C-alpha positions in Angstrom: -112.3 1.4 -175.4 -108.9 -0.1 -176.1 -106.8 2.5 -178.2 -104.7 0.8 -180.7 -102.0 1.8 -183.3 -101.1 -0.4 -186.1 -97.8 -0.4 -188.1 -97.7 -2.3 -191.4 -100.9 -0.8 -192.2 -100.4 -0.7 -196.0 -99.4 -4.5 -195.9 -101.6 -7.5 -196.3 -102.1 -8.5 -192.7 -101.8 -4.9 -191.3 -104.5 -3.5 -193.5 -106.8 -6.4 -192.6 -106.0 -6.0 -188.9 -107.0 -2.1 -189.3 -110.4 -3.0 -190.8 -111.0 -5.6 -188.2 -110.3 -3.4 -185.4 -112.6 -0.7 -187.1 -115.3 -3.1 -186.7 -115.0 -3.9 -183.0 -117.1 -2.3 -180.2 -114.4 -2.3 -177.7 -111.4 -1.1 -179.9 -110.5 2.2 -181.5 -108.1 2.4 -184.2 -106.0 5.6 -183.2 -103.2 5.2 -185.9 -102.3 3.3 -189.1 -98.4 3.7 -190.0 -96.4 2.4 -192.7 -93.4 3.8 -195.0 -95.6 3.1 -197.9 -99.1 4.3 -198.7 -98.8 7.1 -196.6 -102.1 9.2 -197.0 -103.9 6.2 -198.1 -107.3 6.2 -196.3 -108.4 3.3 -193.9 -111.9 4.2 -192.8 -111.7 7.8 -191.6 -107.8 7.6 -190.9 -105.1 8.2 -193.4 -101.9 6.0 -193.1 -99.3 8.2 -191.5 -95.5 7.8 -191.7 -94.1 5.2 -189.5 -90.7 7.0 -189.2 -92.4 9.5 -187.0 -93.7 6.7 -184.8 -92.4 8.3 -181.4 -94.1 11.6 -182.2 -97.4 9.8 -183.1 -97.5 7.6 -180.0 -97.0 11.1 -178.0 -99.4 12.7 -179.7 -102.3 9.7 -179.4 -101.4 7.9 -176.5 -102.4 4.4 -177.6 -103.0 1.5 -175.2 -101.4 -1.0 -177.5 -99.3 -1.3 -180.4 -99.7 -3.9 -183.2 -96.5 -4.5 -185.4 -96.8 -6.7 -188.7 -93.6 -4.9 -190.5 -90.1 -6.2 -191.3 -87.6 -7.6 -188.8 -85.1 -4.5 -188.9 -87.8 -2.0 -188.5 -89.8 -4.0 -186.0 -87.1 -4.2 -183.4 -86.7 -0.4 -183.6 -90.5 -0.2 -183.4 -90.6 -2.5 -180.4 -88.0 -0.6 -178.5 -89.9 2.8 -179.2 -93.1 1.5 -177.8 -91.5 0.0 -174.8 -89.8 2.9 -173.8 -93.2 4.7 -174.0 -95.0 2.0 -171.9 -97.0 0.8 -174.7 -97.9 -2.8 -174.8 -97.3 -4.9 -177.7 -98.6 -7.5 -180.1 -96.0 -8.5 -182.7 -96.5 -10.6 -185.6 -93.3 -9.8 -187.8 -91.2 -12.7 -188.6 -87.6 -13.2 -189.8 -85.9 -12.2 -186.6 -82.1 -13.0 -186.0 -81.1 -14.4 -182.6 -79.4 -11.0 -181.9 -82.7 -9.2 -182.8 -84.6 -11.6 -180.6 -82.3 -10.5 -177.5 -82.5 -7.0 -178.3 -86.5 -7.5 -178.2 -86.2 -9.4 -174.9 -84.1 -6.5 -173.3 -86.6 -3.9 -174.5 -89.9 -5.8 -173.3 -89.0 -7.5 -170.0 -90.1 -5.6 -167.0 -91.3 -2.6 -169.0 -94.4 -3.7 -171.0 -96.5 -6.7 -171.7 -96.0 -8.2 -175.1 -97.5 -11.2 -177.0 -95.2 -11.9 -180.0 -95.7 -15.0 -182.2 -95.0 -15.9 -185.7 -98.6 -17.1 -186.0 -101.8 -15.9 -184.3 -104.0 -18.7 -185.8 -105.9 -20.9 -183.5 -105.2 -23.8 -185.9 -101.3 -23.4 -186.2 -101.1 -23.2 -182.4 -102.9 -26.4 -182.0 -100.5 -27.9 -184.9 -97.7 -26.8 -182.7 -99.0 -28.6 -179.7 -99.6 -31.9 -181.9 -96.0 -31.4 -183.1 -94.7 -31.5 -179.6 -96.9 -34.3 -178.7 -95.5 -36.4 -181.8 -92.0 -35.6 -181.3 -92.1 -37.1 -177.9 -93.3 -40.4 -179.0 -91.3 -40.4 -182.3 -88.0 -39.8 -181.1 -86.2 -42.1 -183.5 -88.2 -40.9 -186.7 -86.7 -38.6 -189.4 -88.3 -35.2 -189.3 -88.9 -32.9 -192.3 -90.8 -29.7 -192.2 -92.4 -28.4 -195.6 -94.2 -24.8 -195.8 -95.5 -23.0 -198.7 -96.6 -19.3 -199.2 -97.4 -16.9 -202.0 -94.6 -15.6 -204.2 -94.5 -12.2 -202.6 -93.5 -13.6 -198.9 -90.3 -11.9 -198.0 -88.5 -14.3 -195.4 -87.9 -17.9 -195.8 -88.2 -20.4 -194.2 -91.4 -18.9 -192.5 -91.5 -17.9 -189.0 -94.0 -20.8 -188.3 -91.7 -23.1 -189.7 -88.8 -21.8 -187.7 -90.7 -22.1 -184.7 -92.1 -25.7 -185.4 -88.3 -26.7 -185.8 -87.6 -25.2 -182.4 -90.4 -27.1 -180.8 -89.1 -30.3 -182.2 -85.4 -29.5 -180.8 -87.1 -28.6 -177.5 -88.2 -32.1 -177.4 -85.4 -34.1 -179.1 -82.6 -31.9 -178.3 -80.7 -29.7 -180.7 -80.7 -30.9 -184.3 -79.2 -29.4 -187.4 -81.6 -27.5 -189.7 -80.9 -28.8 -193.3 -82.4 -26.1 -195.9 -83.4 -28.3 -198.8 -81.7 -31.3 -200.2 -79.4 -31.6 -203.1 -76.6 -34.1 -204.3 -76.5 -37.8 -203.8 -76.0 -40.3 -200.8 -78.2 -41.3 -198.2 -80.1 -38.8 -195.7 -77.9 -37.2 -193.3 -78.6 -36.1 -189.7 -80.6 -33.1 -188.8 -84.3 -31.8 -189.5 -84.9 -30.8 -193.2 -86.9 -27.5 -193.8 -88.2 -26.7 -197.3 -90.0 -23.6 -198.5 -92.2 -23.3 -201.6 -92.8 -19.9 -202.9 -95.8 -19.8 -205.6 -98.7 -18.2 -206.8 -101.1 -16.8 -204.1 -101.0 -19.8 -201.5 -102.1 -18.2 -198.2 -99.9 -20.4 -195.7 -99.4 -24.3 -195.7 -97.2 -26.2 -193.2 -96.8 -29.7 -192.8 -94.3 -31.6 -190.4 -93.3 -35.3 -191.3 -92.2 -38.0 -189.2 -90.6 -40.8 -191.0 -90.1 -44.2 -189.6 -89.7 -47.6 -191.1 -92.5 -48.8 -192.8 -94.7 -45.8 -191.8 -95.0 -42.0 -191.5 -97.1 -39.5 -189.7 -97.7 -36.2 -191.3 -99.5 -33.1 -189.4 -100.8 -30.6 -191.7 -102.2 -26.9 -191.4 -103.6 -25.1 -194.3 -104.9 -21.5 -194.3 -107.5 -20.5 -196.8 -107.6 -16.8 -195.8 -105.8 -14.4 -193.6 -108.8 -13.8 -191.2 -107.8 -16.4 -188.7 -104.7 -14.7 -188.1 -106.2 -11.5 -187.5 -109.0 -13.0 -185.3 -105.9 -14.2 -183.0 -104.4 -10.7 -183.0 -107.7 -9.1 -181.8 -107.7 -11.9 -179.0 -104.4 -11.0 -178.2 -105.3 -7.5 -177.8 -108.2 -8.1 -175.6 -105.9 -10.6 -173.5 -103.2 -8.1 -172.8 -105.9 -5.4 -172.0 -106.8 -7.2 -168.8 -103.6 -6.6 -167.4 -100.7 -8.9 -167.4 -97.1 -9.1 -166.0 -94.7 -7.2 -167.8 -92.9 -9.8 -170.0 -93.2 -11.6 -173.5 -95.9 -14.2 -174.2 -96.6 -16.4 -176.9 -100.1 -17.1 -178.5 -100.4 -20.5 -176.4 -100.5 -18.3 -173.4 -103.3 -16.5 -174.8 -105.1 -19.6 -175.9 -104.1 -21.3 -172.4 -103.1 -24.5 -174.6 
């Protein structure tokens, strides 16, 4: 039985992951944590205050910690879990370069961690196709468009940021251009556009525009279930014993 602790348990993704873990035969939800909704029931558990995470880890000895919080809190949570030798699945987005470096230092050589801005199988195939398209369409203009619900905190999304990084890995560093305004011809760089409206779950499109044609690759999620399924897959994958370093979802999926 894999003993799992989750932070962000009062949030959209965290609460779904908690409920899905409770339905698994090979997993046990030992702690649900957040700084909001403390005392709220998830199954037989009550949400506990995430600010006491270190003590909760000492008390319950989870095998694995799942983090769907916010960037500033997540970095501290990852450092706490790593110090205690607890493996990690992290879906929090919006990290700065400095925060990513802190996470790398906290994890490498201490624990195994799957860290991804998106755990969906479909999105990871979307990234694979993006990489393939970029390698063949090197002289095409590139634009990335993402849409989420009005409550999403970070912009652009972590998935859009990772899509941009994948294109740069193939084509070389390109300047990100966030939105477009003014007049004149299109300049250099990769356009990144964010939409926040209604209850859109998650839409991502990358557009490669050439003379007389364009290629668009799009992923649309109708629910959050594909993301939770990917988290459960990552938990099981890490439970088999992995080298102590950071992995991406593509490692889990063997893409």
